[in-house]
LUMKOL-122734 format. One record per atom (N, C-alpha, C): residue number from 1; residue in one letter; atom name; x negated, y negated, z. Coordinates in nm, 3 decimals, m for minus. Example, Ala and Ser with C-alpha at 12.3 -4.5 7.8 and 13.67 -1.06 7.14 Angstrom:
2
REC   num   residu   atome         u         v         w
REC     1        a       N    m1.319     0.569     0.780
REC     1        a      CA    m1.230     0.450     0.780
REC     1        a       C    m1.320     0.330     0.780
REC     2        s       N    m1.285     0.225     0.708
REC     2        s      CA    m1.367     0.106     0.714
REC     2        s       C    m1.290    m0.003     0.787
REM end
This chain:
66
REC   num   residu   atome         u         v         w
REC     1        x       N    m8.822   m11.605     9.081
REC     1        x      CA    m8.825   m11.471     9.132
REC     1        x       C    m8.718   m11.382     9.068
REC     2        x       N    m8.634   m11.434     8.985
REC     2        x      CA    m8.519   m11.358     8.936
REC     2        x       C    m8.560   m11.237     8.851
REC     3        x       N    m8.676   m11.238     8.788
REC     3        x      CA    m8.719   m11.125     8.706
REC     3        x       C    m8.804   m11.026     8.785
REC     4        x       N    m8.819   m11.048     8.913
REC     4        x      CA    m8.902   m10.962     8.996
REC     4        x       C    m8.828   m10.832     9.029
REC     5        x       N    m8.905   m10.726     9.048
REC     5        x      CA    m8.851   m10.602     9.100
REC     5        x       C    m8.875   m10.601     9.250
REC     6        x       N    m8.771   m10.570     9.325
REC     6        x      CA    m8.781   m10.570     9.470
REC     6        x       C    m8.775   m10.427     9.521
REC     7        x       N    m8.837   m10.404     9.637
REC     7        x      CA    m8.826   m10.272     9.699
REC     7        x       C    m8.679   m10.242     9.732
REC     8        x       N    m8.645   m10.116     9.747
REC     8        x      CA    m8.507   m10.081     9.782
REC     8        x       C    m8.462   m10.157     9.908
REC     9        x       N    m8.344   m10.214     9.902
REC     9        x      CA    m8.289   m10.287    10.016
REC     9        x       C    m8.333   m10.433    10.024
REC    10        x       N    m8.419   m10.475     9.935
REC    10        x      CA    m8.468   m10.613     9.935
REC    10        x       C    m8.410   m10.688     9.817
REC    11        x       N    m8.388   m10.817     9.835
REC    11        x      CA    m8.348   m10.905     9.727
REC    11        x       C    m8.413   m11.042     9.751
REC    12        x       N    m8.389   m11.135     9.662
REC    12        x      CA    m8.454   m11.266     9.673
REC    12        x       C    m8.417   m11.335     9.804
REC    13        x       N    m8.292   m11.324     9.846
REC    13        x      CA    m8.249   m11.390     9.970
REC    13        x       C    m8.324   m11.334    10.091
REC    14        x       N    m8.342   m11.204    10.094
REC    14        x      CA    m8.414   m11.143    10.207
REC    14        x       C    m8.560   m11.187    10.208
REC    15        x       N    m8.620   m11.192    10.093
REC    15        x      CA    m8.759   m11.237    10.084
REC    15        x       C    m8.772   m11.381    10.128
REC    16        x       N    m8.676   m11.466    10.089
REC    16        x      CA    m8.675   m11.607    10.132
REC    16        x       C    m8.669   m11.615    10.284
REC    17        x       N    m8.584   m11.532    10.347
REC    17        x      CA    m8.571   m11.535    10.494
REC    17        x       C    m8.703   m11.498    10.561
REC    18        x       N    m8.780   m11.410    10.498
REC    18        x      CA    m8.910   m11.371    10.554
REC    18        x       C    m9.014   m11.481    10.533
REC    19        x       N    m9.015   m11.539    10.414
REC    19        x      CA    m9.120   m11.635    10.379
REC    19        x       C    m9.099   m11.775    10.434
REC    20        x       N    m8.975   m11.821    10.439
REC    20        x      CA    m8.948   m11.960    10.475
REC    20        x       C    m9.015   m12.008    10.603
REC    21        x       N    m9.010   m11.931    10.712
REC    21        x      CA    m9.075   m11.981    10.834
REC    21        x       C    m9.226   m12.003    10.818
REC    22        x       N    m9.289   m11.926    10.732
REC    22        x      CA    m9.434   m11.937    10.715
REC    22        x       C    m9.474   m12.052    10.624
REC    23        x       N    m9.389   m12.088    10.532
REC    23        x      CA    m9.423   m12.193    10.436
REC    23        x       C    m9.435   m12.330    10.500
REC    24        x       N    m9.370   m12.350    10.615
REC    24        x      CA    m9.374   m12.480    10.682
REC    24        x       C    m9.467   m12.482    10.802
REC    25        x       N    m9.539   m12.374    10.827
REC    25        x      CA    m9.629   m12.369    10.942
REC    25        x       C    m9.749   m12.462    10.923
REC    26        x       N    m9.788   m12.525    11.032
REC    26        x      CA    m9.911   m12.602    11.030
REC    26        x       C   m10.029   m12.505    11.047
REC    27        x       N   m10.149   m12.555    11.024
REC    27        x      CA   m10.267   m12.470    11.044
REC    27        x       C   m10.279   m12.428    11.190
REC    28        x       N   m10.244   m12.516    11.282
REC    28        x      CA   m10.250   m12.481    11.424
REC    28        x       C   m10.150   m12.370    11.457
REC    29        x       N   m10.030   m12.377    11.400
REC    29        x      CA    m9.930   m12.273    11.423
REC    29        x       C    m9.975   m12.140    11.364
REC    30        x       N   m10.039   m12.146    11.248
REC    30        x      CA   m10.093   m12.024    11.187
REC    30        x       C   m10.199   m11.962    11.276
REC    31        x       N   m10.289   m12.046    11.327
REC    31        x      CA   m10.396   m11.997    11.415
REC    31        x       C   m10.338   m11.937    11.542
REC    32        x       N   m10.235   m12.002    11.598
REC    32        x      CA   m10.171   m11.950    11.719
REC    32        x       C   m10.109   m11.813    11.693
REC    33        x       N   m10.046   m11.797    11.578
REC    33        x      CA    m9.982   m11.669    11.545
REC    33        x       C   m10.087   m11.558    11.528
REC    34        x       N   m10.197   m11.591    11.465
REC    34        x      CA   m10.306   m11.494    11.449
REC    34        x       C   m10.363   m11.456    11.585
REC    35        x       N   m10.384   m11.555    11.669
REC    35        x      CA   m10.438   m11.528    11.803
REC    35        x       C   m10.344   m11.440    11.883
REC    36        x       N   m10.215   m11.465    11.873
REC    36        x      CA   m10.116   m11.383    11.945
REC    36        x       C   m10.121   m11.239    11.895
REC    37        x       N   m10.137   m11.221    11.765
REC    37        x      CA   m10.145   m11.086    11.709
REC    37        x       C   m10.269   m11.013    11.761
REC    38        x       N   m10.378   m11.086    11.772
REC    38        x      CA   m10.502   m11.025    11.823
REC    38        x       C   m10.489   m10.984    11.968
REC    39        x       N   m10.405   m11.051    12.044
REC    39        x      CA   m10.388   m11.024    12.187
REC    39        x       C   m10.274   m10.926    12.216
REC    40        x       N   m10.195   m10.890    12.114
REC    40        x      CA   m10.078   m10.804    12.135
REC    40        x       C   m10.120   m10.668    12.188
REC    41        x       N   m10.048   m10.622    12.288
REC    41        x      CA   m10.076   m10.489    12.344
REC    41        x       C   m10.012   m10.383    12.256
REC    42        x       N   m10.080   m10.270    12.244
REC    42        x      CA   m10.026   m10.159    12.167
REC    42        x       C   m10.042   m10.174    12.017
REC    43        x       N   m10.121   m10.272    11.974
REC    43        x      CA   m10.143   m10.296    11.831
REC    43        x       C   m10.293   m10.301    11.806
REC    44        x       N   m10.337   m10.236    11.700
REC    44        x      CA   m10.477   m10.241    11.660
REC    44        x       C   m10.486   m10.299    11.520
REC    45        x       N   m10.570   m10.398    11.503
REC    45        x      CA   m10.593   m10.456    11.372
REC    45        x       C   m10.726   m10.402    11.320
REC    46        x       N   m10.728   m10.361    11.194
REC    46        x      CA   m10.852   m10.312    11.136
REC    46        x       C   m10.855   m10.340    10.987
REC    47        x       N   m10.974   m10.343    10.933
REC    47        x      CA   m10.991   m10.358    10.789
REC    47        x       C   m10.979   m10.220    10.725
REC    48        x       N   m10.903   m10.213    10.617
REC    48        x      CA   m10.884   m10.088    10.544
REC    48        x       C   m10.927   m10.112    10.401
REC    49        x       N   m11.011   m10.028    10.345
REC    49        x      CA   m11.048   m10.046    10.204
REC    49        x       C   m10.922   m10.048    10.117
REC    50        x       N   m10.917   m10.141    10.025
REC    50        x      CA   m10.799   m10.160     9.941
REC    50        x       C   m10.754   m10.030     9.875
REC    51        x       N   m10.847    m9.950     9.832
REC    51        x      CA   m10.811    m9.825     9.764
REC    51        x       C   m10.734    m9.729     9.855
REC    52        x       N   m10.750    m9.744     9.987
REC    52        x      CA   m10.683    m9.655    10.082
REC    52        x       C   m10.548    m9.709    10.131
REC    53        x       N   m10.515    m9.832    10.097
REC    53        x      CA   m10.392    m9.893    10.146
REC    53        x       C   m10.268    m9.810    10.112
REC    54        x       N   m10.252    m9.758     9.990
REC    54        x      CA   m10.133    m9.677     9.963
REC    54        x       C   m10.123    m9.554    10.053
REC    55        x       N   m10.234    m9.491    10.082
REC    55        x      CA   m10.233    m9.374    10.170
REC    55        x       C   m10.198    m9.412    10.313
REC    56        x       N   m10.251    m9.524    10.360
REC    56        x      CA   m10.221    m9.570    10.496
REC    56        x       C   m10.072    m9.604    10.506
REC    57        x       N   m10.019    m9.674    10.405
REC    57        x      CA    m9.876    m9.706    10.405
REC    57        x       C    m9.792    m9.579    10.408
REC    58        x       N    m9.830    m9.480    10.331
REC    58        x      CA    m9.755    m9.354    10.327
REC    58        x       C    m9.758    m9.286    10.464
REC    59        x       N    m9.874    m9.286    10.530
REC    59        x      CA    m9.884    m9.227    10.662
REC    59        x       C    m9.797    m9.300    10.764
REC    60        x       N    m9.796    m9.433    10.756
REC    60        x      CA    m9.713    m9.511    10.848
REC    60        x       C    m9.565    m9.484    10.822
REC    61        x       N    m9.525    m9.479    10.697
REC    61        x      CA    m9.385    m9.451    10.663
REC    61        x       C    m9.345    m9.312    10.711
REC    62        x       N    m9.434    m9.217    10.695
REC    62        x      CA    m9.408    m9.079    10.741
REC    62        x       C    m9.389    m9.076    10.893
REC    63        x       N    m9.476    m9.147    10.963
REC    63        x      CA    m9.470    m9.152    11.109
REC    63        x       C    m9.341    m9.219    11.156
REC    64        x       N    m9.300    m9.326    11.089
REC    64        x      CA    m9.178    m9.398    11.128
REC    64        x       C    m9.054    m9.313    11.101
REC    65        x       N    m9.061    m9.228    10.998
REC    65        x      CA    m8.948    m9.143    10.965
REC    65        x       C    m8.935    m9.023    11.057
REC    66        x       N    m9.040    m8.994    11.131
REC    66        x      CA    m9.039    m8.875    11.218
REC    66        x       C    m8.954    m8.895    11.342
REM end
């Protein structure tokens, strides 16, 4: 990962902290996490066409900055 470009405020150590818990998950733990996300209150999951993902991310960032 040393030649990778990271988003502002991110580095390899931070990415490792995010990824490490997921790399050791069993399939059952993965399924449980997905099920919990589907049941979470105040959250909506939806499919977004890939071409629109940058626009959706920009809208979310704008909303969070408000």
